[in-house]
Structure formats: C-alpha cells, structure tokens
C-alpha positions as CSV (number, residue, x, y, z in Angstrom):
1,X,113.6,128.9,94.2
2,X,116.0,127.9,96.9
3,X,115.4,126.8,100.6
4,X,118.4,127.0,102.9
5,X,118.2,125.7,106.3
6,X,120.5,125.3,109.2
7,X,121.8,121.9,109.9
8,X,119.3,120.9,112.5
9,X,120.8,118.2,113.8
10,X,123.7,119.9,114.9
11,X,121.7,123.0,116.2
12,X,123.0,126.5,116.1
13,X,126.1,127.1,114.7
14,X,126.3,124.3,112.4
15,X,127.0,124.4,108.6
16,X,124.4,125.4,106.0
17,X,123.8,123.8,102.7
18,X,122.6,125.4,99.4
19,X,122.3,123.5,96.3
20,X,122.0,125.5,93.1
21,X,121.1,123.9,89.7
22,X,122.4,125.0,86.4
23,X,119.7,126.9,84.4
24,X,117.5,125.3,82.0
25,X,115.3,121.9,82.1
26,X,117.0,118.4,81.9
27,X,115.8,115.8,79.9
28,X,115.2,112.0,81.1
29,X,118.3,109.9,80.9
30,X,120.4,113.1,80.6
31,X,122.8,115.1,82.7
32,X,121.7,117.1,85.7
33,X,124.5,119.6,86.8
34,X,125.0,122.2,89.5
35,X,126.8,122.8,92.7
36,X,126.4,122.3,96.3
37,X,127.4,125.3,98.2
38,X,128.6,124.8,102.0
39,X,129.2,127.6,104.5
40,X,131.0,126.6,107.7
41,X,129.4,127.2,111.1
42,X,130.9,128.2,114.2
43,X,133.3,125.4,114.5
44,X,135.0,123.0,112.2
45,X,133.2,120.0,110.9
46,X,133.9,116.6,109.1
47,X,131.6,116.5,106.0
48,X,131.1,112.7,105.6
49,X,128.8,112.7,102.4
50,X,126.8,115.0,100.5
51,X,124.0,113.2,99.0
52,X,121.3,114.2,96.3
53,X,118.0,112.6,96.3
54,X,115.3,112.9,93.6
55,X,111.8,113.1,94.9
56,X,108.5,113.4,93.2
57,X,105.0,114.2,94.5
58,X,103.0,110.7,93.8
59,X,99.4,110.0,94.1
60,X,98.3,106.7,95.5
61,X,95.0,105.1,95.6
62,X,93.8,102.7,98.5
63,X,90.8,101.8,100.1
64,X,90.0,105.0,101.9
65,X,90.4,106.8,98.8
66,X,93.4,108.8,97.4
67,X,96.4,110.4,98.9
68,X,99.6,112.1,98.0
69,X,103.1,112.5,99.3
70,X,106.9,112.6,98.4
71,X,108.5,109.5,96.8
72,X,112.4,109.1,96.5
73,X,113.4,107.5,93.3
74,X,117.1,108.2,93.1
75,X,120.1,108.9,95.1
76,X,123.7,110.2,94.0
77,X,126.7,110.6,96.4
78,X,128.1,113.8,95.1
79,X,130.8,114.6,97.6
80,X,132.5,114.3,101.1
81,X,135.4,113.1,103.0
82,X,136.8,116.4,103.9
83,X,136.8,119.0,106.7
84,X,134.9,122.2,106.4
85,X,136.7,124.9,108.6
86,X,134.4,127.3,111.0
87,X,132.8,130.1,108.2
88,X,134.5,128.6,105.4
89,X,133.0,128.5,102.1
90,X,133.2,125.3,99.9
91,X,131.6,124.4,96.6
92,X,131.0,121.0,95.4
93,X,130.2,120.9,91.6
94,X,128.3,117.7,90.4
95,X,127.0,115.9,87.4
96,X,124.5,113.0,87.6
97,X,122.4,111.3,85.1
98,X,118.7,111.4,85.7
99,X,116.7,108.1,85.2
100,X,115.3,107.5,81.8
101,X,111.7,107.1,83.2
102,X,112.4,110.5,85.1
103,X,108.7,112.3,84.6
104,X,108.3,115.6,82.2
105,X,107.3,118.7,84.2
106,X,107.1,121.0,81.1
107,X,106.2,121.0,77.6
108,X,107.3,123.9,75.6
109,X,108.2,126.0,78.6
110,X,104.9,125.3,80.1
111,X,104.5,123.5,83.6
112,X,102.3,120.6,83.3
113,X,101.6,120.6,87.1
114,X,103.9,117.6,88.0
115,X,106.3,118.2,91.1
116,X,109.6,117.1,91.0
117,X,112.7,118.2,93.4
118,X,116.2,117.5,94.5
119,X,116.7,117.2,98.1
120,X,120.3,117.6,99.5
121,X,121.3,115.3,102.7
122,X,124.4,116.5,104.6
123,X,126.0,114.0,106.7
124,X,128.2,115.4,109.5
125,X,129.7,113.7,112.6
126,X,127.2,110.7,112.4
127,X,124.3,113.0,111.9
128,X,122.2,113.5,108.8
129,X,119.9,116.4,107.8
130,X,117.9,117.0,104.4
131,X,118.7,120.9,104.6
132,X,117.9,121.7,101.0
133,X,114.8,121.2,98.5
134,X,114.9,122.5,95.3
135,X,112.7,122.0,92.3
136,X,113.9,120.2,89.1
137,X,112.4,121.0,85.6
138,X,112.6,118.2,83.2
139,X,111.6,118.8,79.4
140,X,110.5,115.9,77.0
141,X,112.8,113.8,74.8
142,X,112.5,114.5,71.4
143,X,110.6,111.4,70.5
144,X,107.9,112.5,73.5
145,X,107.8,115.7,72.1
146,X,107.0,114.7,68.8
147,X,104.4,112.3,69.8
148,X,102.6,115.2,72.2
149,X,102.7,117.7,69.2
150,X,101.2,115.2,67.0
151,X,98.3,114.8,69.5
152,X,97.9,118.5,69.5
153,X,97.9,118.8,65.8
154,X,95.2,116.1,65.6
155,X,93.1,118.0,67.8
156,X,93.7,116.7,71.3
157,X,93.9,118.9,74.1
158,X,95.8,118.8,77.4
159,X,93.7,118.2,80.5
160,X,96.0,117.2,83.5
161,X,99.1,115.3,84.4
162,X,100.1,113.5,87.4
163,X,102.2,110.6,88.8
164,X,100.4,107.6,89.9
165,X,102.0,104.9,92.4
166,X,101.9,101.6,90.9
167,X,103.0,99.6,88.0
168,X,101.6,98.9,84.6
169,X,101.8,95.0,83.8
170,X,103.6,93.8,81.1
171,X,105.9,96.8,80.7
172,X,109.6,97.5,81.4
173,X,108.8,100.1,84.0
174,X,111.4,100.3,86.6
175,X,110.3,103.2,88.9
176,X,107.6,102.7,91.4
177,X,105.2,105.3,89.8
178,X,104.5,106.2,86.3
179,X,103.3,109.7,84.8
180,X,100.0,110.1,83.3
181,X,99.3,112.8,80.6
182,X,95.3,113.0,80.3
183,X,94.1,114.5,77.0
184,X,90.8,115.6,75.7
185,X,89.3,113.9,72.8
186,X,90.0,115.6,69.2
187,X,86.4,116.5,67.8
188,X,86.2,113.5,65.5
189,X,86.6,110.9,68.4
190,X,84.5,113.0,71.0
191,X,81.5,110.6,70.3
192,X,83.8,107.3,70.9
193,X,86.1,108.4,74.1
194,X,86.0,110.9,76.8
195,X,89.9,110.9,77.2
196,X,93.1,109.4,76.2
197,X,95.9,109.1,78.7
198,X,99.3,108.6,77.6
199,X,102.2,107.3,79.6
200,X,106.0,107.4,78.5
201,X,108.5,104.5,79.8
202,X,112.0,105.5,78.2
203,X,114.9,103.5,78.3
204,X,118.5,103.7,76.4
205,X,117.0,102.0,73.6
206,X,113.7,104.0,73.1
207,X,110.4,105.0,74.5
208,X,107.5,102.6,75.0
209,X,104.2,104.5,74.6
210,X,101.2,103.4,76.6
211,X,97.7,104.4,75.7
212,X,94.6,104.1,77.4
213,X,91.2,105.2,76.2
214,X,87.7,105.3,78.0
215,X,84.4,106.6,78.0
216,X,82.6,107.3,81.0
217,X,79.4,105.5,81.3
218,X,79.8,103.8,78.1
219,X,80.3,100.2,77.1
220,X,83.0,99.6,79.6
221,X,82.8,99.8,83.2
222,X,85.4,101.2,85.5
223,X,88.6,99.3,85.0
224,X,87.4,98.2,81.4
225,X,89.2,100.7,79.5
226,X,91.3,99.7,76.4
227,X,95.0,99.7,76.9
228,X,97.7,99.2,74.5
229,X,101.4,99.7,73.9
230,X,103.7,101.0,71.0
231,X,107.6,101.3,71.0
232,X,109.6,104.0,69.2
233,X,113.1,105.0,68.8
234,X,114.7,108.1,70.6
235,X,115.6,109.5,66.9
236,X,112.8,107.7,64.6
237,X,111.8,109.9,61.7
238,X,108.1,109.3,61.0
239,X,104.9,111.2,59.9
240,X,103.9,111.4,63.5
241,X,100.5,112.7,62.9
242,X,99.6,109.8,60.8
243,X,101.5,107.4,63.3
244,X,99.5,108.7,66.2
245,X,96.3,108.7,64.7
246,X,96.6,105.2,63.7
247,X,97.4,104.4,67.2
248,X,94.3,106.0,68.4
249,X,92.1,104.4,65.7
250,X,93.6,101.2,66.9
251,X,93.0,101.9,70.7
252,X,89.3,102.7,69.7
253,X,88.8,99.4,68.0
254,X,90.4,97.5,70.5
255,X,88.0,99.2,73.3
256,X,85.0,98.6,71.0
257,X,86.0,94.9,70.8
258,X,86.4,94.6,74.3
259,X,83.0,96.3,75.3
260,X,81.4,93.9,72.5
261,X,82.8,90.8,74.6
262,X,81.9,92.4,78.1
263,X,85.6,92.3,79.0
264,X,88.5,94.5,79.1
265,X,91.2,94.1,76.3
266,X,94.0,92.0,77.4
267,X,96.5,92.3,74.6
268,X,99.2,94.4,76.0
269,X,98.6,94.3,79.6
270,X,96.8,96.1,82.1
271,X,97.2,98.8,85.1
272,X,98.5,97.0,88.2
273,X,98.1,99.4,91.3
274,X,99.7,98.2,94.5
275,X,96.5,98.5,96.2
276,X,94.8,96.1,93.8
277,X,91.7,98.3,94.4
278,X,90.4,98.9,90.8
279,X,91.1,101.7,88.2
280,X,93.2,104.4,88.2
281,X,91.7,107.9,89.0
282,X,90.9,110.3,85.9
283,X,89.8,114.0,86.4
284,X,91.0,117.4,85.9
285,X,93.5,117.5,88.5
286,X,94.7,120.9,88.8
287,X,92.5,122.4,86.2
288,X,95.6,122.9,84.1
289,X,94.3,123.9,80.6
290,X,96.3,124.1,77.6
291,X,94.3,124.2,74.3
292,X,95.4,122.1,71.4
293,X,95.7,123.9,68.0
294,X,97.8,123.9,64.9
295,X,100.9,124.5,66.9
296,X,100.4,121.7,69.3
297,X,99.3,120.9,72.8
298,X,101.0,124.1,74.5
299,X,99.2,126.5,72.3
300,X,96.6,128.8,74.1
301,X,97.9,129.4,77.6
302,X,96.6,132.6,78.7
303,X,99.3,135.1,79.6
304,X,101.7,132.4,81.6
305,X,99.0,132.2,84.3
306,X,98.9,128.5,84.3
307,X,102.5,128.4,84.7
308,X,102.6,130.9,87.3
309,X,99.9,129.2,89.5
310,X,101.9,126.0,88.9
311,X,105.0,127.3,90.3
312,X,103.2,128.7,93.1
313,X,102.0,125.2,94.1
314,X,105.4,123.7,93.8
315,X,106.8,126.3,96.2
316,X,103.9,125.8,98.6
317,X,104.4,121.9,98.6
318,X,108.1,122.2,98.8
319,X,107.9,124.5,101.7
320,X,105.3,122.4,103.7
321,X,107.5,119.5,103.2
322,X,110.4,121.1,104.9
323,X,108.0,122.2,107.8
324,X,107.0,118.9,108.2
325,X,110.4,117.6,108.5
326,X,111.6,120.5,110.7
C-alpha cells in the first residue's frame, strides 16, 4: 500500500516521492530497510534532505472523553544534499533502527489492529512536504512472542490491542505512549478477573513486562486494578507456561490484597496518564477476536477475515490523514 503525492509545496511540476519498504515485518530494536524513490519534476530541484518519520495512531483520554490521532515517535534523515534534474529518477536506499519500544502490529502474521506508519518528508528549496505515508508492520521479539504464546497455551484469548498516550510510572518507558494487549481470562481465572492487559517495554538489555488485571463490578473500583512488573532477557530459556501462570497468580493475589484493604496495589507502580483523569480505557476496541487454543493466541482466525478488515482500516486511516494534510 503506497501513497504517492506531488510535492504540494511546489505546485504542479514538482518532484514526486515514493518510499518502498522491504518485504516482511520488522522487529523492535531491529533494522528497517527500504528505498526512497524520487522522480524529478519539470525543472531541476535541490533536495536538501529526506527524512523518515515513524508515526502511530494513539488514543488519549481527557475530560471530554477519548480521542485519537497520529503521534510521531522517531525521525531519521536518510539522504539529501544533491540536485535532482528534471525528469530524473533517483533511489535512496536506507537502513534505520527501530526504537526498542516500537509497538507490535502482528502476531503470527495476523494483524492486531495497531496502526503504525512511515511518513516521508522531502525538503526542497526551503519548502517541506510530507508526501508519502506507508504502513509499517512489526512482529514481536522472541521473548514477547513466547510470553503471548504461553498466555494462549494457558487458555487466555486475544480481545484487542491499542496504543495509549501516557506513561506507566516506575518503569523505564521512553516513548510518550505504550501498547496494551488486552486478553480475556482463561477459564480457571474467569471468576476472579475479567481481563488482563499486557504491556511490553523493551530495551537493549531485555523486556519489562507490565501486567494489569481487573474485574468490573468487583471489589476494586475504577483505577484500583492491580498492576505488577516482571523483567525477562531477550533470549531467556524458561518454562514459559509455568512462568506466566505464576505471574497471573501473583497478580490475582495482589489484586485481592488491594481489594481487601480498599486501596490499589502500590508495589510496582501505576498507570500515569497525562490528563490525570483516572483509569485507562478497557473494551473490545475494533472487535478483533483471536481465539486462544493449544497453538497460542493466533489460533482461530476465520479465513483471514479479521486481518483483511484491519488492513482496510489502516488504509482508510492513512488516506484520511493524507487528505487532512492536503
């Protein structure tokens, strides 16, 4: 899916830009490769710089409710300082490194509903134009995949995934937003919790796993759900099913203790939204449903229908963004 536009700031006859990412999903902390294809316009132009900007569709809570929009979270200058002759075609290959906290958009090839993109900015003769926007696919790191697989093996199901604007206090979070992967409870825990939300905060040394559990209408009121954190190495070899089950049991025990004392669990930190207006949103989001089963969270997608719907939404969102800027 590629969106190519005339360089609007220069009007008719300006150069065009088309960014093509290499096939396959990237990974957090890994390389993103591709090339920026330029085609000269009706005159010669000096290309001052070519910049790639990583953007994400992020939800934010505020006093009036919720809203969403594109948030830029990284920029790379990949070329510039040359003259593009009229009608000339020029390719600028690039290799950039994604931030370790880059959200995951797919699991076992199935889209989760998270929208990331690469936007290309071309600066010519003092004018700038964001003339190309392409979807970015990101697969989980091995440790992230192993943990999600373990949740699936234990009977948890995928409900939704989104990006929330704000910070989780007490963590090493660097980006201005975090990803929540919301899971339905395994049958053995359904009477104690309604959901578990998983957040991964990766860095070069490993992955911080933030778990939050809540039960609507239970002992805890909104904002008092239990939250705890665990740290794993990128290449840890563990009995992940036993490890994750232990995490869930500890989380439920902490939640019960917090409810018994009428206060939130204050051990590992709490969600700290920029609006300071209460707890984060929970819900089915796009309605993406991936049934849990013996082979993990990605089992049970009917005929690829969910993935196709997500791809359509990504395209609509990017096209809407292009129109807004035009």
